[in-house]
MITI-302564 format. One record per residue: residue number from 1; chain; y, x, z of N, C-alpha, C in turn. Coordinates in steps of 0.2 Angstrom, whole numbers. Layout:
! MITI-302564
<NUM, 'A', <Y, X, Z>, <Y, X, Z>, <Y, X, Z>>
...
END
This chain:
! MITI-302564
<1, 'A', <-6, 4, 0>, <0, 0, 0>, <6, 4, 0>>
<2, 'A', <11, 2, -4>, <18, 6, -4>, <23, 3, 1>>
<3, 'A', <26, 8, 4>, <32, 7, 9>, <38, 11, 6>>
<4, 'A', <43, 7, 6>, <50, 11, 3>, <55, 11, 9>>
<5, 'A', <57, 17, 10>, <62, 18, 15>, <69, 20, 12>>
<6, 'A', <74, 15, 12>, <80, 16, 9>, <85, 19, 13>>
<7, 'A', <88, 24, 10>, <94, 28, 14>, <99, 23, 15>>
<8, 'A', <103, 25, 20>, <109, 21, 22>, <114, 20, 17>>
<9, 'A', <115, 26, 13>, <120, 26, 7>, <119, 21, 2>>
<10, 'A', <113, 18, 2>, <111, 13, -4>, <114, 6, -2>>
<11, 'A', <117, 5, 3>, <120, -1, 5>, <127, -2, 2>>
<12, 'A', <130, 4, -1>, <136, 4, -4>, <136, 0, -10>>
<13, 'A', <142, -3, -12>, <142, -7, -18>, <141, -3, -24>>
<14, 'A', <143, 3, -24>, <143, 7, -30>, <136, 9, -32>>
<15, 'A', <131, 8, -27>, <124, 10, -29>, <120, 4, -31>>
<16, 'A', <123, -2, -31>, <119, -8, -32>, <116, -8, -39>>
<17, 'A', <119, -6, -44>, <116, -6, -51>, <110, -1, -51>>
<18, 'A', <111, 5, -48>, <106, 10, -48>, <100, 7, -45>>
<19, 'A', <101, 4, -39>, <95, 1, -35>, <92, -4, -39>>
<20, 'A', <95, -9, -42>, <92, -14, -46>, <88, -12, -51>>
<21, 'A', <90, -7, -55>, <86, -4, -61>, <80, -1, -58>>
<22, 'A', <80, 3, -52>, <74, 6, -50>, <69, 1, -47>>
<23, 'A', <72, -4, -44>, <68, -9, -41>, <64, -13, -47>>
<24, 'A', <68, -14, -52>, <65, -18, -58>, <59, -13, -61>>
<25, 'A', <60, -7, -61>, <55, -2, -64>, <49, -2, -59>>
<26, 'A', <50, -2, -53>, <44, -2, -48>, <40, -8, -49>>
<27, 'A', <44, -14, -50>, <40, -20, -50>, <36, -21, -57>>
<28, 'A', <39, -18, -62>, <35, -18, -69>, <29, -13, -69>>
<29, 'A', <29, -8, -64>, <24, -4, -64>, <19, -6, -58>>
<30, 'A', <20, -12, -55>, <16, -15, -50>, <15, -11, -44>>
<31, 'A', <21, -7, -42>, <20, -3, -36>, <26, -5, -31>>
<32, 'A', <28, -11, -32>, <33, -14, -27>, <30, -14, -20>>
<33, 'A', <34, -13, -15>, <31, -14, -8>, <36, -16, -3>>
<34, 'A', <34, -15, 3>, <38, -17, 8>, <44, -12, 9>>
<35, 'A', <50, -15, 10>, <56, -11, 11>, <59, -11, 18>>
<36, 'A', <61, -5, 20>, <64, -3, 26>, <71, 0, 25>>
<37, 'A', <76, -2, 28>, <82, 1, 27>, <84, 5, 33>>
<38, 'A', <87, 11, 32>, <89, 15, 38>, <96, 13, 41>>
<39, 'A', <97, 13, 47>, <103, 11, 50>, <104, 16, 56>>
<40, 'A', <110, 15, 59>, <112, 19, 65>, <106, 18, 70>>
<41, 'A', <104, 12, 71>, <99, 10, 76>, <92, 11, 74>>
<42, 'A', <90, 13, 68>, <83, 14, 66>, <83, 20, 61>>
<43, 'A', <79, 25, 64>, <79, 32, 61>, <73, 32, 56>>
<44, 'A', <72, 37, 52>, <67, 38, 48>, <60, 39, 52>>
<45, 'A', <61, 43, 58>, <55, 44, 62>, <52, 38, 65>>
<46, 'A', <56, 34, 67>, <54, 27, 70>, <51, 23, 65>>
<47, 'A', <54, 23, 59>, <51, 18, 54>, <44, 21, 52>>
<48, 'A', <43, 28, 51>, <37, 31, 48>, <32, 30, 54>>
<49, 'A', <33, 31, 60>, <28, 30, 65>, <25, 23, 65>>
<50, 'A', <30, 18, 64>, <27, 11, 63>, <23, 10, 57>>
<51, 'A', <25, 13, 51>, <21, 13, 45>, <14, 16, 46>>
<52, 'A', <14, 22, 49>, <8, 26, 50>, <2, 22, 54>>
<53, 'A', <4, 17, 57>, <-1, 13, 60>, <-5, 9, 55>>
<54, 'A', <-3, 8, 49>, <-7, 5, 43>, <-12, 10, 40>>
<55, 'A', <-17, 8, 37>, <-22, 12, 34>, <-20, 15, 27>>
<56, 'A', <-20, 22, 27>, <-18, 26, 21>, <-12, 23, 17>>
<57, 'A', <-6, 23, 20>, <0, 21, 17>, <3, 26, 12>>
<58, 'A', <6, 24, 7>, <11, 28, 3>, <18, 27, 5>>
<59, 'A', <21, 31, 7>, <28, 31, 10>, <33, 34, 5>>
<60, 'A', <38, 30, 2>, <42, 33, -3>, <49, 33, 0>>
<61, 'A', <53, 39, 0>, <59, 39, 2>, <64, 38, -4>>
<62, 'A', <68, 33, -3>, <73, 32, -9>, <80, 34, -6>>
<63, 'A', <82, 40, -8>, <89, 42, -6>, <90, 49, -6>>
<64, 'A', <92, 53, -1>, <95, 59, -1>, <89, 64, 1>>
<65, 'A', <90, 71, -1>, <86, 76, 1>, <85, 77, 8>>
<66, 'A', <91, 76, 12>, <90, 76, 19>, <85, 72, 22>>
<67, 'A', <86, 65, 20>, <81, 60, 22>, <74, 62, 21>>
<68, 'A', <73, 64, 14>, <66, 66, 12>, <63, 72, 17>>
<69, 'A', <67, 77, 18>, <65, 82, 23>, <63, 80, 30>>
<70, 'A', <67, 75, 32>, <66, 72, 39>, <59, 68, 39>>
<71, 'A', <58, 65, 33>, <52, 61, 33>, <46, 65, 33>>
<72, 'A', <46, 71, 29>, <41, 75, 28>, <38, 78, 35>>
<73, 'A', <43, 79, 40>, <41, 82, 46>, <38, 77, 50>>
<74, 'A', <39, 70, 49>, <36, 65, 53>, <29, 63, 50>>
<75, 'A', <27, 66, 44>, <21, 64, 41>, <16, 70, 41>>
<76, 'A', <18, 76, 44>, <14, 82, 44>, <7, 80, 47>>
<77, 'A', <2, 83, 44>, <-5, 82, 47>, <-8, 75, 46>>
<78, 'A', <-5, 71, 43>, <-8, 64, 42>, <-11, 63, 35>>
<79, 'A', <-15, 58, 34>, <-17, 57, 27>, <-13, 53, 23>>
<80, 'A', <-7, 51, 25>, <-2, 47, 21>, <0, 51, 16>>
<81, 'A', <3, 48, 11>, <6, 51, 5>, <13, 50, 5>>
<82, 'A', <17, 55, 3>, <24, 54, 3>, <27, 55, -4>>
<83, 'A', <31, 50, -6>, <34, 51, -13>, <42, 51, -12>>
<84, 'A', <45, 52, -18>, <53, 52, -17>, <56, 49, -23>>
<85, 'A', <61, 45, -22>, <65, 43, -28>, <72, 45, -26>>
<86, 'A', <75, 51, -29>, <81, 54, -28>, <87, 50, -30>>
<87, 'A', <92, 50, -26>, <99, 46, -28>, <104, 51, -29>>
<88, 'A', <104, 58, -27>, <109, 63, -28>, <108, 66, -35>>
<89, 'A', <113, 67, -39>, <113, 70, -45>, <111, 78, -45>>
<90, 'A', <113, 81, -39>, <111, 88, -38>, <105, 89, -33>>
<91, 'A', <101, 84, -33>, <95, 85, -29>, <91, 91, -30>>
<92, 'A', <90, 95, -25>, <86, 101, -26>, <78, 99, -26>>
<93, 'A', <77, 95, -21>, <70, 92, -20>, <67, 89, -27>>
<94, 'A', <71, 85, -30>, <69, 82, -36>, <68, 87, -41>>
<95, 'A', <72, 92, -42>, <71, 97, -47>, <64, 101, -46>>
<96, 'A', <63, 103, -39>, <57, 107, -38>, <51, 103, -39>>
<97, 'A', <51, 96, -37>, <45, 92, -38>, <44, 89, -44>>
<98, 'A', <49, 90, -49>, <49, 87, -56>, <50, 79, -56>>
<99, 'A', <55, 77, -52>, <56, 70, -52>, <63, 68, -55>>
<100, 'A', <63, 64, -60>, <69, 62, -64>, <74, 58, -59>>
<101, 'A', <80, 59, -60>, <85, 56, -56>, <87, 49, -59>>
<102, 'A', <83, 45, -60>, <84, 38, -63>, <78, 34, -62>>
<103, 'A', <78, 28, -65>, <73, 23, -64>, <66, 26, -65>>
<104, 'A', <65, 31, -70>, <59, 34, -71>, <56, 38, -66>>
<105, 'A', <59, 39, -60>, <56, 42, -54>, <50, 37, -52>>
<106, 'A', <51, 31, -54>, <45, 26, -52>, <39, 28, -56>>
<107, 'A', <39, 30, -62>, <33, 32, -66>, <30, 38, -62>>
<108, 'A', <33, 43, -59>, <30, 48, -56>, <26, 45, -50>>
<109, 'A', <30, 41, -46>, <26, 38, -40>, <20, 34, -43>>
<110, 'A', <20, 31, -48>, <15, 27, -51>, <9, 31, -53>>
<111, 'A', <11, 37, -56>, <5, 42, -58>, <1, 45, -52>>
<112, 'A', <4, 46, -47>, <1, 48, -41>, <-2, 55, -41>>
<113, 'A', <1, 59, -44>, <-1, 66, -45>, <1, 69, -38>>
<114, 'A', <-5, 71, -34>, <-3, 73, -27>, <-5, 80, -26>>
<115, 'A', <-1, 84, -22>, <-2, 91, -20>, <-1, 91, -12>>
<116, 'A', <-5, 95, -9>, <-5, 97, -2>, <0, 102, -1>>
<117, 'A', <5, 101, 2>, <11, 106, 3>, <11, 108, 11>>
<118, 'A', <12, 115, 12>, <13, 117, 18>, <20, 116, 21>>
<119, 'A', <20, 116, 28>, <26, 116, 31>, <27, 122, 35>>
<120, 'A', <33, 124, 36>, <35, 130, 40>, <36, 128, 47>>
<121, 'A', <36, 133, 52>, <38, 131, 59>, <41, 138, 62>>
<122, 'A', <46, 136, 66>, <49, 141, 70>, <47, 139, 78>>
<123, 'A', <43, 143, 81>, <40, 141, 87>, <36, 135, 86>>
<124, 'A', <38, 129, 89>, <35, 123, 88>, <39, 118, 84>>
<125, 'A', <44, 120, 81>, <48, 115, 77>, <47, 117, 70>>
<126, 'A', <45, 111, 66>, <44, 112, 59>, <50, 112, 55>>
<127, 'A', <49, 115, 49>, <54, 114, 44>, <51, 113, 37>>
<128, 'A', <54, 110, 32>, <51, 108, 26>, <53, 113, 20>>
<129, 'A', <59, 114, 20>, <62, 118, 14>, <63, 125, 16>>
<130, 'A', <68, 127, 21>, <70, 134, 22>, <73, 134, 29>>
<131, 'A', <74, 140, 31>, <78, 142, 37>, <83, 147, 35>>
<132, 'A', <89, 147, 37>, <94, 152, 35>, <98, 154, 41>>
<133, 'A', <99, 161, 42>, <103, 163, 48>, <107, 170, 46>>
<134, 'A', <112, 171, 51>, <116, 177, 50>, <111, 184, 52>>
<135, 'A', <111, 188, 47>, <107, 194, 48>, <109, 199, 53>>
<136, 'A', <115, 199, 55>, <118, 204, 59>, <116, 202, 67>>
<137, 'A', <114, 196, 68>, <112, 194, 75>, <105, 195, 77>>
<138, 'A', <101, 197, 72>, <94, 198, 74>, <91, 204, 72>>
<139, 'A', <85, 206, 75>, <80, 211, 72>, <74, 207, 70>>
<140, 'A', <71, 210, 65>, <65, 207, 62>, <59, 211, 63>>
<141, 'A', <53, 208, 64>, <46, 211, 64>, <42, 207, 59>>
<142, 'A', <39, 211, 54>, <36, 208, 49>, <28, 208, 50>>
<143, 'A', <25, 203, 51>, <17, 203, 51>, <15, 207, 57>>
<144, 'A', <18, 208, 62>, <17, 212, 68>, <16, 220, 66>>
<145, 'A', <19, 222, 60>, <17, 229, 58>, <23, 233, 58>>
<146, 'A', <29, 230, 55>, <35, 235, 55>, <41, 231, 57>>
<147, 'A', <46, 234, 59>, <53, 231, 61>, <58, 232, 56>>
<148, 'A', <62, 227, 55>, <68, 228, 51>, <74, 227, 55>>
<149, 'A', <79, 231, 54>, <86, 230, 57>, <91, 230, 51>>
<150, 'A', <93, 224, 50>, <97, 223, 44>, <103, 226, 44>>
<151, 'A', <105, 230, 39>, <112, 233, 38>, <114, 231, 31>>
<152, 'A', <121, 230, 31>, <124, 228, 25>, <121, 221, 22>>
<153, 'A', <118, 218, 26>, <115, 211, 24>, <119, 206, 28>>
<154, 'A', <121, 201, 24>, <124, 195, 27>, <120, 190, 29>>
<155, 'A', <115, 187, 25>, <111, 181, 27>, <104, 183, 25>>
<156, 'A', <100, 179, 29>, <93, 180, 28>, <90, 172, 27>>
<157, 'A', <86, 171, 22>, <84, 165, 21>, <76, 165, 21>>
<158, 'A', <73, 161, 25>, <65, 161, 25>, <63, 154, 22>>
<159, 'A', <59, 155, 16>, <58, 149, 12>, <51, 147, 12>>
<160, 'A', <50, 140, 13>, <44, 137, 12>, <44, 134, 5>>
<161, 'A', <49, 129, 4>, <49, 126, -3>, <57, 126, -5>>
<162, 'A', <59, 130, -9>, <66, 130, -12>, <66, 135, -18>>
<163, 'A', <72, 136, -20>, <73, 141, -26>, <74, 148, -22>>
<164, 'A', <72, 153, -26>, <72, 160, -23>, <79, 163, -24>>
<165, 'A', <84, 160, -22>, <91, 162, -22>, <95, 159, -17>>
<166, 'A', <101, 161, -16>, <106, 158, -12>, <110, 153, -15>>
<167, 'A', <111, 153, -22>, <116, 148, -25>, <113, 141, -24>>
<168, 'A', <118, 137, -25>, <117, 130, -25>, <114, 128, -32>>
<169, 'A', <111, 122, -33>, <108, 120, -39>, <112, 121, -45>>
<170, 'A', <119, 119, -44>, <123, 120, -50>, <124, 127, -52>>
<171, 'A', <123, 132, -48>, <124, 139, -50>, <117, 143, -52>>
<172, 'A', <112, 139, -52>, <105, 142, -53>, <104, 144, -60>>
<173, 'A', <101, 150, -61>, <100, 153, -67>, <96, 148, -71>>
<174, 'A', <96, 149, -78>, <93, 144, -83>, <85, 145, -82>>
<175, 'A', <83, 151, -80>, <76, 152, -78>, <75, 151, -71>>
<176, 'A', <73, 145, -69>, <72, 144, -62>, <66, 146, -59>>
<177, 'A', <67, 150, -53>, <62, 153, -50>, <61, 149, -43>>
<178, 'A', <55, 147, -41>, <54, 143, -35>, <49, 146, -31>>
<179, 'A', <49, 145, -25>, <44, 147, -20>, <37, 144, -22>>
<180, 'A', <32, 146, -19>, <25, 143, -19>, <23, 141, -12>>
<181, 'A', <24, 134, -11>, <22, 132, -4>, <15, 131, -3>>
<182, 'A', <10, 134, -7>, <3, 133, -6>, <-1, 140, -6>>
<183, 'A', <3, 145, -6>, <0, 152, -6>, <-1, 155, 1>>
<184, 'A', <0, 152, 6>, <-1, 155, 13>, <4, 160, 15>>
<185, 'A', <10, 160, 11>, <15, 165, 13>, <22, 161, 13>>
<186, 'A', <26, 164, 17>, <33, 162, 17>, <37, 167, 13>>
<187, 'A', <42, 165, 9>, <46, 170, 5>, <52, 172, 10>>
<188, 'A', <55, 178, 10>, <60, 180, 14>, <66, 183, 9>>
<189, 'A', <71, 180, 9>, <77, 183, 5>, <82, 186, 9>>
<190, 'A', <84, 192, 7>, <90, 195, 11>, <96, 195, 6>>
<191, 'A', <101, 193, 8>, <107, 193, 4>, <113, 196, 6>>
<192, 'A', <117, 200, 2>, <123, 203, 4>, <128, 200, -1>>
<193, 'A', <134, 201, 1>, <140, 198, -2>, <142, 202, -8>>
<194, 'A', <143, 199, -14>, <145, 202, -20>, <153, 204, -19>>
<195, 'A', <155, 210, -22>, <161, 212, -21>, <167, 207, -24>>
<196, 'A', <164, 204, -29>, <169, 199, -33>, <171, 193, -28>>
<197, 'A', <177, 192, -27>, <179, 186, -23>, <180, 180, -27>>
<198, 'A', <177, 174, -24>, <178, 168, -27>, <183, 164, -23>>
<199, 'A', <185, 158, -25>, <190, 154, -22>, <188, 152, -14>>
<200, 'A', <182, 151, -13>, <180, 149, -6>, <177, 155, -2>>
<201, 'A', <178, 161, -4>, <175, 167, -1>, <170, 171, -5>>
<202, 'A', <167, 175, -2>, <162, 180, -6>, <156, 176, -8>>
<203, 'A', <154, 177, -14>, <147, 174, -16>, <141, 178, -14>>
<204, 'A', <136, 174, -12>, <130, 177, -9>, <126, 180, -15>>
<205, 'A', <123, 186, -14>, <119, 189, -20>, <112, 191, -16>>
<206, 'A', <107, 189, -20>, <100, 191, -18>, <100, 199, -18>>
<207, 'A', <98, 202, -12>, <97, 209, -12>, <90, 211, -12>>
<208, 'A', <86, 207, -9>, <79, 209, -9>, <74, 203, -7>>
<209, 'A', <68, 203, -9>, <64, 197, -8>, <57, 200, -6>>
<210, 'A', <54, 197, -1>, <47, 199, 1>, <44, 194, 4>>
<211, 'A', <37, 194, 5>, <33, 189, 7>, <30, 191, 14>>
<212, 'A', <29, 185, 19>, <27, 186, 25>, <22, 181, 27>>
<213, 'A', <18, 182, 32>, <14, 177, 35>, <17, 175, 42>>
<214, 'A', <20, 180, 45>, <23, 179, 51>, <29, 183, 52>>
<215, 'A', <34, 180, 54>, <41, 184, 55>, <43, 183, 62>>
<216, 'A', <44, 188, 66>, <47, 187, 72>, <54, 189, 72>>
<217, 'A', <58, 185, 75>, <65, 186, 75>, <68, 187, 82>>
<218, 'A', <72, 192, 84>, <74, 193, 91>, <82, 194, 91>>
<219, 'A', <85, 189, 94>, <92, 190, 95>, <94, 197, 97>>
<220, 'A', <99, 200, 94>, <101, 207, 97>, <104, 207, 104>>
<221, 'A', <107, 202, 105>, <110, 201, 112>, <105, 197, 116>>
<222, 'A', <102, 199, 121>, <97, 196, 125>, <101, 190, 129>>
<223, 'A', <98, 184, 128>, <100, 178, 132>, <106, 174, 128>>
<224, 'A', <108, 177, 122>, <113, 174, 118>, <110, 169, 114>>
<225, 'A', <113, 163, 114>, <111, 157, 110>, <113, 158, 103>>
<226, 'A', <109, 158, 98>, <110, 159, 91>, <108, 153, 87>>
<227, 'A', <112, 151, 82>, <110, 145, 78>, <107, 147, 72>>
<228, 'A', <102, 143, 70>, <98, 144, 64>, <98, 137, 60>>
<229, 'A', <100, 138, 53>, <101, 132, 49>, <94, 130, 46>>
<230, 'A', <92, 124, 47>, <85, 122, 45>, <86, 117, 40>>
<231, 'A', <82, 117, 34>, <83, 112, 29>, <90, 110, 27>>
<232, 'A', <94, 115, 26>, <101, 115, 24>, <106, 112, 29>>
<233, 'A', <104, 108, 33>, <110, 105, 38>, <108, 104, 45>>
<234, 'A', <101, 105, 47>, <99, 104, 54>, <100, 110, 57>>
<235, 'A', <102, 110, 63>, <103, 116, 67>, <98, 117, 73>>
<236, 'A', <95, 123, 73>, <90, 125, 78>, <93, 130, 82>>
<237, 'A', <93, 130, 89>, <96, 135, 93>, <91, 139, 97>>
<238, 'A', <91, 146, 97>, <86, 150, 100>, <90, 155, 105>>
<239, 'A', <86, 157, 110>, <89, 162, 114>, <85, 168, 115>>
<240, 'A', <78, 167, 114>, <73, 172, 114>, <70, 174, 108>>
<241, 'A', <65, 179, 108>, <61, 180, 102>, <58, 174, 100>>
<242, 'A', <58, 173, 93>, <54, 167, 90>, <50, 169, 84>>
<243, 'A', <45, 165, 83>, <40, 167, 77>, <41, 162, 72>>
<244, 'A', <42, 164, 66>, <42, 159, 60>, <36, 160, 56>>
<245, 'A', <32, 155, 55>, <26, 156, 51>, <24, 149, 48>>
<246, 'A', <19, 148, 44>, <17, 142, 41>, <13, 138, 47>>
<247, 'A', <14, 132, 46>, <10, 127, 51>, <3, 126, 47>>
<248, 'A', <-2, 125, 51>, <-8, 123, 49>, <-8, 115, 46>>
<249, 'A', <-3, 112, 49>, <-3, 105, 46>, <1, 105, 39>>
<250, 'A', <-2, 100, 35>, <1, 100, 28>, <3, 93, 27>>
<251, 'A', <6, 92, 21>, <8, 85, 19>, <6, 84, 12>>
<252, 'A', <4, 77, 11>, <2, 75, 4>, <9, 73, 0>>
<253, 'A', <11, 76, -5>, <17, 75, -9>, <15, 72, -16>>
<254, 'A', <18, 67, -18>, <18, 65, -25>, <23, 70, -29>>
<255, 'A', <20, 73, -34>, <24, 77, -39>, <24, 75, -46>>
<256, 'A', <29, 77, -50>, <29, 76, -57>, <26, 81, -61>>
<257, 'A', <25, 80, -67>, <22, 85, -72>, <27, 90, -74>>
<258, 'A', <33, 89, -72>, <38, 95, -74>, <40, 98, -68>>
<259, 'A', <36, 98, -63>, <37, 102, -56>, <38, 109, -57>>
<260, 'A', <42, 112, -53>, <43, 120, -53>, <38, 123, -48>>
<261, 'A', <34, 120, -44>, <30, 123, -39>, <23, 122, -41>>
END
């Protein structure tokens, strides 16, 4: 059975035409289902916990990348299937999973091409896409073998499912390179600022890329609370040594034939 979780932004009048076209397409494909709408009082996690009481549900997020990432964390380790109908024209998740940003996203859902995708975790907290943090605040230990003290490096990005660069989707090279969330490794990008100045500051440039199974990060100043950005906009705060690795729990994702993973 299909369950659709609508992002709160879809209640806006300007989205009515898009929503109508997609709902019509879903009905024509005979995959219409029960609809849930997000509100201030009803979160993604609460809705998914209720749906998971059903037998083998297919849960489809209709909305933003942020909501999709939140949903994936709530479905880790279950037999449920997660699909996505993107609403943002610059959706990174849609690009990676090969999902069109129009009513034909319904065709991807209907085709039900499913892949098991890993989740990353830092200590006991999961992330779907990536972690990003300031390099000069940490020392790194890679796979319990060697230590890295970043110098002249501005940002470190630990990737489970994302593009292998710091730029936003609009700035990504024509040859798109994505991580592999099924290879038992996390990708680590170290970036330094280019010398060329842009309007909003220095542009981040990939300096090096390597692969890890376990990355231990330790704040340089003991006891200092340091922020780590997870899945683009969620903040995780740590004070002590923390381990970043893949979780044994996986998630069943519906992907398109034009996927980059």
